[in-house]
N, C-alpha and C positions, 0 to 999 in steps of 0.2 A: 316169416323169414326162416330159412333153413339154418339150423345151428351148426351143421357140418359142411357149410359151403367152402371151407378151406380144402376139403377133400375132393370136391367136384363142383361143377356149375350148379347154381341154385335152381331148384326145380320149379319154383313159382315166380320166376322173373323172365320176362321176354328180353333176351339179350339182343344187342344190335350188331349187325353184320358189317364187317370192314373188309372189302375186297383186297386180296393180296396178289393172286395170280402170278406167282413167280416159281420158276424151276429152282430147286435147291441142288439137284444133281441130275445130269442127263448124259448117258453113255449109249452105246449100241445095245446094251442089255438091260439097263435100269433107268427108270425115270422116277424122280421124286419131286413133287410140286406142292407148294402151299397154296391152297385155294383161297381161304379166307380166315378171318378171326371172328369170333363172336364175343363181344365185350360185355362184361357185367361189372358192377361196382367192386366185387371181390377179386376179379381176375379175368382171364380170357381163355377161350378154347381156340387152339390152332388146328385147323383142318388140313390134314396131309393126305395126298394121294400117292400111292406107291405102285408102280407097274414094273414087272420083271418078265422078260422074255423067257420062255421055257428053254432049257438047254444049260445055261450057266448055273441054274439053281434046280436041284432035284426036289421031289415031293417031300421027303423028310426034312430037308433044310427049310422049305417053305412053311411046313408045320411049325417049326421053331419060330419063324418070323411072325406067323399069324397067331401065335399063342397056344396052339394045341399042345405043343411040347415045350413051351417057353418057360424057362426058370425065372425067378425074380430078378436075377442079374443077367445082363447080356453076356453070352459066351464070348470067349476070345475071338475077335474078328467079326462079332455080331453087329447088328443094326443098333445104332445109338443116336439119340436126339439130345439137344441141349439148348440153353439160352444163355447168352452173355449180356448182362445188363450194363447200362452206361457207367456205373461205378466200378466196373471190372469184375463184379461177382458173377459166378457161374452156377447154373443148376442143370442137372441132367436127369434123364429117365433111368439111368443106371444107378446113380447114388440115390439113396432113399432119404428124403427129408425127415421122415418119421420112422425111427427104428422100432420094429415090433408094431404092435397094435396100439393105437392112441385113442383116447376117449374123444368123441365128437366135439366136446366143448373145449378141449385143450388145443387151441389154435397154435400151430408152430410159429416160432419167431422168424425162421429163415424162409426164403422163397422155395417153392417146389414146382416140379414139372412131372406130371403123372398121366399115364394113359387112362382115359375115361370112356372110351368107346371105340369100337372098330368093327369092320365088316370086311370079309374077304370072299373072293370068287376066283375061278380059273376056267380056262378053256384049253383047247389044244395048242394055242399060240403063246399065252402068257398067264401070269399070276397077277392078281389085282387086289389092292387093299386100300381102304379108306380108314384113316385113323384120326382120332381126336385126342389132343393133348391139352391138359388143364394146367395153365400157368397161373400160380397164385403167389403173391398178390398181383394186382394189375401192374403192368410195367410202368415206369415213370415216363413222363413226356420226353420226347426226343427219340433218336434212333437207338435200337437195340438189335442184337443179332440172334438169328435162329441157326444152330449148328447141327449138321447132319454128317454122319459117317457110317460106312459099312465096309470095313477093311477086307472082309472075306470076298466081297464082290468088286474089289479094286477101287473103292471110293474112300479116299482120304477125307479127313474133316474139311467141310466147306461151310462158310458162313454167309448167310443171306441177311441183309439189313432190312429191318421192318420199321414201320412208322409208329412209334409209341404215341405220338401226338394224336394220330387218327384213332387209335384204340382208346385212349383216355377220353377223347371227345365223345366217341360212340358210347362208352360206358355211362356217361352222363345222361344218355337218352334211354338206357335200359329201364323197363317199366315193370313193376310188380303186377302179377295177374289180378290180384284183388286189392282194393284200396283199404 
């Protein structure tokens, strides 16, 4: 078992996929959609697809979104993700659950949401990004909200309700690679 699974999905566990298939934002220029979650006992990965038509976003701005020029904190008006849990607590990719560098054995007390993988491409019509966000710990049973905002692209915060029951059930079926 990974000792640092609070930082990212465990490497030696087959997580279980939970379909989501919901748009979180859709305009003439931007589409953001949650495809699925991958559930593990320690947390879940939320798989997001972001597509932006060329024109409203230039190359240097896209590099900031894709991480080439991205700072640790989203710039004013930048792309932001968050989760609102049933108890009203919130966690975002902008705030850092762990200030500075933490030892892998020092599991944080509060929830965290962190980018753990991404891939980007573009063509002459649009920019495309597939992004994975690690939510730890596993959300509690019941509905919770994924929050998305990109003020510089005219997208105010929007909340999409997700099924925590389905994610918790799926986590119970995650299987270690080796017995």
